[in-house]
N, C-alpha and C positions, 0 to 999 in steps of 0.2 A: 504493500500500500504506500502511496505517496504521502509525504508530509505536507502539511499546509504551507502554502506560499503566502507569506505575510508581506504587507507593504512596508518598505523602509525608504524614506525619502530624505534627501539632504535639505530640501526646502519645502515649505508648505505650498509654494506655488506649483509644485509638480502635481498637485492634486488634479489639475486640469487634464492629466493624461488618462484619466479613467473614463471609459466609454460606458455610459449607463445603458441598461436594457430599457428601451422605450420605443414607441412607434416613431418612424421616420417623419420628418417635417414635410409639409406640402411645398409645392414649387415656389409659392409666394414667400413663405418663410425662409426657404433656402436662399432665395435671392436677397432677402433682407440681411441674412448673415454674410453673404458674399460681398455685400456693399461695404462691409467693414474691413475687407482684406487690404485695401491700399492705405488704411489709416493706422498710424503708429503713434498715437497720442493717448494719454491717460490722465484721469482725474481721481483724486481720493477725497471722499466726503468724510467729515470728521465730527463726531459728537459723543454723547455719553451713554445713551440707552437705546434699546430697541424702541422704535416709533419716533425717535428724535429726527430721523433722516427725512429729508425733503424728497419724497418719492416722485413728485412731479418733475423736479430738476433732474434727478437721477434717471428717470425714464427718458427724458429729452436728451441727456448727454449720451446715453447708451444707444438709443434707437434712432435719433435724428442725426446727431453728430458722429455716431459710431465710435465714440471714444471708449476705451477700456476704462470702466468705472468701478470703483470699489467703495464700500462703506466700512469705516472703522468705528465700531461702537465700543467704547472703552469697557462697558459692563454688559452683562447678559440680562439685565433687568430683574435680578433675583429679588430685589427688595420692594417690588411693586405689589399692587393688589391683584387678585385673580378673580375675574368675573365669570369664569366658566367652571370652576371646580375649587377644591380646597387645597391644592398644592401651593406651598409657599417656599421661599428661600431657594435652595439649589434646584429643587424639582420645578419650581416656577421658572427659574433661569433656563433650564433645559427646554421647557415649553417655548419660551420666548425666543430662544436661540433658533429653534426650528420654525417658528413663525417668521422670523427674519429670512431664513433660507427659502421658505415658500414665497415670500415677497420678492426675493431676488430672482427666483425662477420666472416671475412675471415681468419685472422691469429689466432683467438681463445683467445686473451688476454682480460683483463678487462681494463676499462678506468676511470681515475680519473682527477679532476681538483682542483686548488686552487681558491681563490677569486680574484686573480690578474687580472686586466684588461690590455689587450694589447693596449697600448696607442700609438703604432707606433714604428718605428725604433729608437733604442737607441745606441749610440756609445760606452758607457761604463757602468759598473754596478753602478757607482756613480750616473749617471743621472737616471738610472732605479729606484734606491731606493729613488730618490726624488719624484717619482710618486707612487711606490708601498710602502705600509706600511710593511717594512721588517719583523717586529715582527709578524704581522698577516699572512703573507705568510709563514714564518717559522712555525707558529702554525699549519697552514693547512697541511704543509708537514709532520709535526710530527704526526698529527691526522691520515693522510693516512697511514703512516708507522705503527702506533700502531694498526690500524684496520686491515691492510693487513698482517702484520708481515712477511716481506720478509727476507729470509736468506741472499740474496745478493742484493745490490742496485747498479745500473749501470747508470752513467751519460753519456749523449751524448757529453757534452762539458766540458772543463777544467776551472779552476778559473783564468787562466793566459791570457785569451783573444783571444786564437786562434779561438774561435767560431765566431768572427767577428761581434757580435751583443751584445749589453749590456744586453739584456734579457738572452741570452745564458750563458754569464759569470755569471750573477746573479743566474741563476738556479743551476749552479755548486756550488756557494757559499752557497746557501740555502741547497743543498743536503749534503754538508759536515757538516754544523751545525745541520741539522736535524738528521743525522746519530748518532750524539752524544746525542742530546737533547731528542730523542725518548726514550732513556734508562734512563733518569734522572727524577726521580719523582718530583724534584723541578721545572722542566720545564713544564709549562702549566698544573698544577695540576688539573684544572677544568675539563680536559678531562678524568681524572681517574675515574670519576663517571660512565663512559661508557666503557672504555678500560683500558688495563694495559700497563705498560712500555714495550719497546721492543728494544733489541740490535741485529741489523743485524751483520752477521759474517764479511762482508767486503764491502767496497765501491770501485768500479772500474770506471775508465774512459775508455769508448769505443772509442779508438783513431780512426782517420779517415784520408782518403786521398781524399778530394774533395775541390772544391772552390779554387784550386791552392795551397792548403796547405796539406802537407803530415806529419801527426803527428805519423805515425806508425814507428816501427823499428823492425829489426829481433829478437832482444832480448826480445821483449814483449811477454807475454802470448797470444797464439792465438788458435782459433778453426776453423775448416772447417764447415761452415753453408750452404754449397751448396749441401748437400746430397739429394738424391732422395727418396721420400716416396712412395712405391708401393701401399700402401693402399689408399692413396689419389690421386695417379697417377700424382704427381707433385713434382718437387724439391722445396726446401724452397725459392730459388730465384724466382721461378714462383709464389708461393703463395705471396711472398713479393711484387712483381710487381702488382699483382691484388689488394692487400691491399693498396699500396701507390697510385695506380691509382684512388682510391676513392676520392682523394683530388682534385676534379674537379675544384673547385673555384680558385685553385692556378695553374691550368693547369699542374698537376704533373703526368699525364699519363706517364708510363715508360715501357721500353722494359723488357722482362723476361730473367733472367740469368738461364742457365741450366747446368752449370758446377761448379767446385769447387770454392768456395768463402770463403775467410778467414776474420775473424774479430779479431782485436787486442785489448789488454787491458793493462792498466797501473793501478797498485794498488795505491789508494789514502789513504785509511784507512783500518785497519784490516790486517790480514795476507794474503800474496800473494798466489793465486792459482798456483798449479804446474801441476796437471793432469786434473782437471775439474773446472768449475766455482764454484761448491759447495764443493770443498775440505774441509774435516774436518767438514762437516755438514751431519748428518744422515737424509736423505730425504725419509725415510720409516716410517711405523707405529712404528718401534722399538724405534724411538725417544721419544715415549710416554710410553716406558717400556712394550709393549704388542706385543710380536712376533706372537701371535695367529691371531691378526687382519691382520698382514702382510701375514701370510700363507693363510688366507681366501681370501684376495684380489688377491694374486698371483694365487690361484687355479681357481678363476673366469676367469682370463686371459687365463690360460693354458687349461681350459675345454670349452672354447667358441666354439659353434657350428655355423659356418657361414650359414648353411642352415636353422637353427632353433634357432635364438637368444633367443626365449622365454624359452629355457632350462636353461638360466642363471638367470631367475627371482627368483627361489627359493633360490639360493645362494646369490643373491643380497639382498633379504629380510632378510636373516640370518645375513649378514654383517651389514645391516642397524640396526637391533636390537642390535647387539653386540656393535656397535659404540655408539648408543643411550644410552646404559647402562654403557658405559665406563666413569669413573670419572677422569681418569688420563690425558685424551686428553685436549689440549687447546680448549677453547670455539670456537676460530676462526676455527681451523681445524675440530673440531667436526661438526660445522655447515656446513663448506665447503663440507665435505665428505657426510653428510646426504643429502644435496641438490643434490650433484652429483649423488648419488645412486638413489634418487627419479626420477631424469630425465632419468637415464639409465633404470629403471624399466618401465617407460613410453615407451621408445624407444624399448626395447626388447619385450615387450608385444604387440606392435603395437597399443597401446591405443591412441586414438585421442580425444582430449578435446578442446572445444572452447566455448567462451562466446561472443556473437555477438549482434549487434543492426543494424538497417537499416537506421540510420541517424548518421551523423558525429558529431553533436553538441547537447549537452544536456544543456538546459538553466535553470538557477536558477528559482525555483518555478514552474518548468514544470515537466512533466513525461517522462519516457523513457522505452520502452519495450525491455527487454533483453532476449535472447534465449540462452540456454546452451545445447550443443550437446555432447554426449559421444558415442564412438564406440570402442568396444573391438574386435580387429582383431587377436586375438590369442586364443589358447585353455586354457589359464590361467584362473583360477577361480577368478573373480573380483566381489566383492559384493558391491553394492551401500549401503552406510550407511547414508549419509546426502547429499541431493541434494538441489540445490538452490530453496528455497521456494516451494510452492505447485504447483501441476499441472504436475508433471513428469509422463510420461507414463510407470512407473515401480514402484513397491511397495518398501518401505524401507526394507533393508536386503534381497533384491532379487539379484540374480546373473545377471550381465550384459550379455545379450545374445550375441552369437557369430555373429559378422559382421552385427549387427543391430543398427541403430541409436536410442539412448534414448534421448528424448528431454524434456526440461522444459522451460516454458516462464513465465515471471512475469513483472509487471509494477512497476517501481520505481519512487519515488518522489525525485527530486533534491532539497534539503532544502537550506535555506538561509546561513547555516554555511559551506556549501561546498566551498572549495577553487576553484577559477577560474584557468583555465589552462594556466596561465602565467608562463614561466620558472622561477623557484624559485629564481635564482640569479638576475632576473630583476624586482622583485616585489617592491624593494625599490630603490630610486634614488642612483646612484653610485657616487663615488668621481672621481677625475681625473684618479686615478690609481687602484681603488679597487671597486669590487662589495660589496654590503652590504647584508650579510646573517647573521641573528642573531640566527638562529636555529642551534645549534652545530651538530645535527644529519644529517643535509642536506649537510654540508660542505664536499667536495670531490666528491659528486655524479655527474654523468655525466648529467643526465636529471631528470625531475620529475618522481615520481612514477606514474603508470597508474591512470587515473582519477577515475576509478571504478573497483571493483573486485568482483568476484563471488566465494564463498567457496564451495568446493566439498570434501567430505570424502569418500574414498574407502577402503575396506578391501581386501588386497592382501596377500594370503598365511597366513592368520590369524593375520596380522598386519594392523592396521589402518594408512592410509596416508592422510594427509590434504593438499589440493592444493588450491591455490588462482589463479583463472584465470582472467587475465586482460580483461575487456570488450573492444572489438574492433569493429570498423565500417567495415562491410563486404559488398562488392558490386561485381558485375560481369560486367566487361567491355568487349565489343565484341573483342577489339584488344588485350586484355591481359588476359582475363579469370577472375578467382577469384583474388580479390585484398583486402588485409587487411590494414586498416589505423587506426591511433590512434583515440580514442574518446576524444573529448574536452568538458570541462565544460565552458560555456560562460554566460554572462549576458543576460537578456531578450532582450536587444537591445544595439547597439553600435553606436558611433558617430565619423565619420571620416571627418576631414577637407580635402578639395580637394587638398591642397598642404601642404607639410611639412614646406615650407617657403613662405610667401606672401611678395612680394617686392613692394614698392610704392615710387614714387617720388613726390606724392601729399599728401594733408592732408586727402583725402578720399580714401578708398579701399574697394572693394566688396570682401567678402569671402563666400565660400560655405561649408556647412556641410551636409554630407550624413548620414541619420539615417537608420540602417539596423536592421530588426527584426529577432529574433531567436525563437520566439514563435508565435502562432496564436493570432490574435486580440491584437497585441501589441499597447498600447496607453499610452500617457503620455506627458511630457513637455520637450522640448529642451531648455536649458538655456545657454546663453553665459557668459563666465567669462572673463572680460576685464581688461587690465592693467590700472593703474592710468593714466589719461590724455587722455583717449579714451572713446567715447560713440558710441552707435549703433542706427540705425533707429528703432530697436526693440530689446528687451533684451531676448525674448523667443518666442517659437513657439509651438503650439500643434501638435502632430502627432498621426496618427491612421493607423496601417498597418495590413492588414487582414491575410496574409499568412507568414509562416516562409520563410525567404530569401527575402521578399519584402524590397524595399529601397525607400526613398524619399529624394530629395535634397532641402535644405533650404538655401536661400541667405540672407545675412546681409550686410548692408553698414556701415562700420566703419568710424569714423571721429575723427581726433585729435582735442582736445579742444584748441590747440595752432594754431595760424595762420602761424607758421613757421615750416618747416621740418628740422630736424636735424638728423645726422647720429645716429641711435639707433636701438637696437634689443629688441623687446618686446615679451612676450609670451601671447597668447590668448588660452582659454580653452573652453570646452563644457561639460555640465553635463546633464544627462537624469534622469528624475524622472518617475519611473514606479511603480505603485501600492504603492506609498508612499516611495519607496526606491530609493536612489540616486546611479547612476552608472556613472563613467567617463572614460570608456574604449573605445579605438578605436579597429579596427579589421584589421589585416594585414595577408594576406596569403603568404606563401612561397612555391612555387611549382617547384620542379626539379625531374627528373626521378631517379636520383641516391641516393636520400635520401627520408625519409618519408615526407608526407604532413605535413607542420608546420604552426602554427599560432602564432601571437603576440597580446596580449591584453594590449598594452601600454596605458598610460594616453592619453585622448583625448585632444590634444594640438597641436599648431602650432606656428611657429615664425612669427613675423611681423617685417620686416626690412624696416625702413624708410631711404632713401638714397637721397642725393643731387647728381643726376646722369645725365650726358648728353650722348646721343648715336648719332653717325653719320652713323654708319652702321645699317640700319633699315631692311635690307633684306639679310639674310645670309643663306648659305647652310652648313649643318652639316653632316659630315661623321662619323657615330658612331664607337666607339672603343670597349673596353672591357665592357663598361657599365658605364654610368654616368648620372647625372640628370641635366646637364647644359642646354640642349635645352629647357626644360620647364622653367627653371629659367630665361633664356634670354627672353622668351616670356613674363614672368612676368614684364619685364622692357620695354615692348612695341616693342621688336624686332620680326619681322616675321622670323621664323626659319623653313626651309624646310630640312627634313632629306633625304640625298641623298644616293642612292644605287650605290656604286662604280662599281658594275658589269654592270650597264646600263649608264655609264658616256657618252658614245657616243651619247645617246639620249637627253642629257641635255644641255641646253643653259646656260653656266656658266657666260656669260657676265651680266646677269640680277642680279647677286648677288654682293652686296657690299663687302662681304668677304666670304671665305670658311674656315671652321674650322674642324679640325680632332679631334675626341675624344681621351680620354686617351688610350694609348696602341694600337691605331689603326694600327700602323705599325708592331705590334706584332701579330695581329689577322686577319687582312684583306689582303689576298694575292693579291687582285685586285689592291691595291694601287701601287704595283710595275708596273703594266701594264698601269696605267693612269698617271704615273709620267710626261710623255711629255705633256699631256693635262693640268695638273695642272701648269706646268711651263709656258705654253703658256698663261694660264689665268693670271698668275702674270705678265708676260712680257707685256701683253696688258693693264695692269692697275689695276689688281685685288689685293686683300690682302689675303694671305694664312697664317693662324695661326695654327700651329701644337702644340698640347699639348704633355705631356711627354710620352716617350716610354722606355722600358727597354733594356739594352744592351744584355740580353739573348733572344734568339728566335726572333731576329729582322729579318723580312722577306725580307727586302731590305735595302741597305745602301744609296739608292738614295731618299733623303727626301727633301733637299733644293736645290737651284740652284747652290750652291757651296758646296764642301765637308765639312763634320764634322762627328764626331763619337759620340756615346752615352757612357758616363762614369758612374761610380757609385757614383759620387760626389752628396752630399746631405747636407742639413742643417736641422737637426732634432729639433732644439729649435725654437718653433713657436714664441718666443718672442725675437729672436736674432735681434741685431741692423741691420738696412738696411741703407746703404749709397748710395747716388746718385753720380755715377761716371761721369755722363754727364747730369747734372740737366736741361739743356736747350733743351734736345732732345725732339722731338715731342711725343714720346711714354710716356713721363712723364708730358706732358702739354696739349695734345689735344685728345679729347675734354674736358678732366678733368685735373685739376691741381693736380698732385700727390704729397703728402707730407708724412712726417714720420707718421702722424696719420693714414694714409691708411694701415699701417701694424700693427695696433692694433687689438686685439681680434681674431687673427688667431688661428686655432686649429691644434693640433698634430704635424705639421711640417711647414717649409717654402716651401720646395720642394725637389725633388729627381731626380736621373738619369739626371743630368745636361749634356748638350752637351760639347764636348771637341775637341781638335785638330782642332780648327777653321781655316777655310780659312781666309785670310787677308781681304776679302770683308765683313766679319761679324763685327758688332759693338755690344757693350754691354752698359748697362745703369745703372745697380745697382750692389752693392756688399754686401755680407753678409757672416757670418761664425759662426760656433759653437764655444763655449768657448775653448780657447787653440789651435785653428786651424787657418790655413792661410785663408785669405779672398778669397772668390769665386765670380768672376764677371760674371759667365756663366749661371746664372739662366734664363736670357732672352738674346737671341741673335736675330739680325735682319740684313737684307741687302736689298738694293734697287736692283731691277732686272727689266730692261726695264722701263716701266712706273709704275710698281707696287712694292709691298713690301712683303717679306717673313719674318715671325716671328716664332721662336721656343722658347717654354718656358717649364722649368721643375718645375715651381711653382705649388703648389697643389691646383689649382682652383677647381678640382673635389671634394675637401673637403671643401674649404672655401666658395664657393657659396652656397652649400646646408646648410651651417651653418649661412647664412645670413650676412656674413662679409661685411660691406659697402665698405671698401677700396678695397677689392678684386673685387667687381663689377665694381668699377670705373677703376681700372687698366686693367681689362679684356676688358672693353669698349674701352680703349685706344689701346690695342693690336690689336683689330679687326677693329679699325677705318679705314675709307677710306684713302688711301695714300695721 
């Protein structure tokens, strides 16, 4: 059996050599791609987060000017809110990474990242750089610039703060410094082992008019990016809307613009453009001192036959060999053009290639059957030179027959040295503000290279072409037809705790671990890894699972060796021993229709929070919002939680609930809440407790939330360690059933809260005050009022982050907020 062939690249730019299995383009789209052949210019767009990029401008640069365009997002958006599920932090970052990649498939640009972690909203760059290692983020930006070699760099935000977010301003600061540092051999010289220095021509700020701020002016350089592309049948505003609408987790679906749209620019560094963004930059092959290449590329464009694209193959092969032999071209552009031409040859010849398997997971020490299919759907002479392993139904050096599938199958062994399919930036524990990636060649990449590749060599018009086909999982779904998904390398078995956080108010706690098999006849030992001061009724369990996908649940009773419970957060772990090898991976699936199927193989661990906690509301109704984990965590504390369907409120007896709680952003996502407002108010008036968690000021579906009016502001406190003062220390919210002290605000993560209420009716009362450094105190993070026999409470505190983090004080305060009136 052959061993797996893994991708090893010197630079992340080589990722372009992978030919994906997908239907060939139509003639119009092929010509659209061919139009970029004579263009050798590039632009790098630069900002902080997924969704910061100007998709309208990017669509125009890529599809109208045919410039090689990239977007460097310093973070993966890990610290944002999730409007489609309950994933947070790294899992949300993985979702948003793939949303960006889906957006780039539409607008045609490339995608890059730095190692910076999105730790949440920041009010200024000084705070941002307290979390981000500025030198490392700068190094990453320089690395991307030296690899990508942009002629023009464009910032979304300025260094002067108009972007409104500390990350935004920090991204502009990094861009300015990287613009200069990329050209300086004394800056990050360790990179020069792989790349050369690079000086972009100019750095521009793409000024804007949104968020109540207009930074454009008539005297700024501007271009119309709203043109219509007849080949694509869309304007760039329409393409941009489709691209931006891929940011589903942020609810950024947007309407399409179909008329003139202008973008404005201010020059930050370098000479100012007067006619085009690339003024004084030769964006043709002539920049390499070879006009013949430009003539060849231009002739391919002018001689294109829409009815028979294969007529371009001979000229494309000729251009390929000329570029391959050219010594004057930069390595970056030589590689870029060779890969572009290879893809065009595939498209023009109607050549279809795929490497597929019939299962999604390949486990360490297991085998995998891979099938490679080739179909030549043109009259071009394509000769098979080297096919994947033995067994192909065609002899070496034979011509691929017209419109017939040539197939080869082989069984591979997944050896122990094969990397598991954990996203590369998540393989090591991160710091508060940075991912840890020690392999220089991985930095900047959007995602992992494919887990497994198949080499194919074909001779086309006398020239050999080497292709690496990513092995993909292929299936047929009755509702969708053919579906291609990634192949993932996994351990023989995984261990998942039933909860991310176990909460206990006693010295004993039962925990469950699910072992999942990814091989047949998986057997071994499950071992618990306990913190100091804890023991279990048993330290290990033997498991034996017959089939792939089989699961078994094991229960353990943990006990503190102390007879007293104190507020603490511990970590418990699990290790599997299979065939003498140890594995400590959990298995998490992420499934959404707008992105590929994703998995995480994080460390098999959970938090154990011990809390001195009292609850008086033991039966609550919960109206879900945009997605949070609070219902399950409340159940962990002994509360009965019933998730309520607001659309069927008329069928529900609300009086049986001690409290009703609405999830985060419920009033942004649940249109029925407007209709059931009278019922909720009657519930409060008759003696109930209604606790509403934070909503955003944008896209609020109703202003009727509480019994008396208030609005939602953008007030927030981003410093999770900011001092909290009790403005009404004797209030019941701070004393019943739990006595709240300053210690209850220790160990909070990311922030105190966001989108605090404002313009309060005089009936509302407040109980605590907090503020970020240098700002005025805010006393509106919690408001409440008595209404009839009951009580209404609204809070902007980030319980949706704090409870999943196991913060004891957050549990106690939340218990007080939902306590019976």
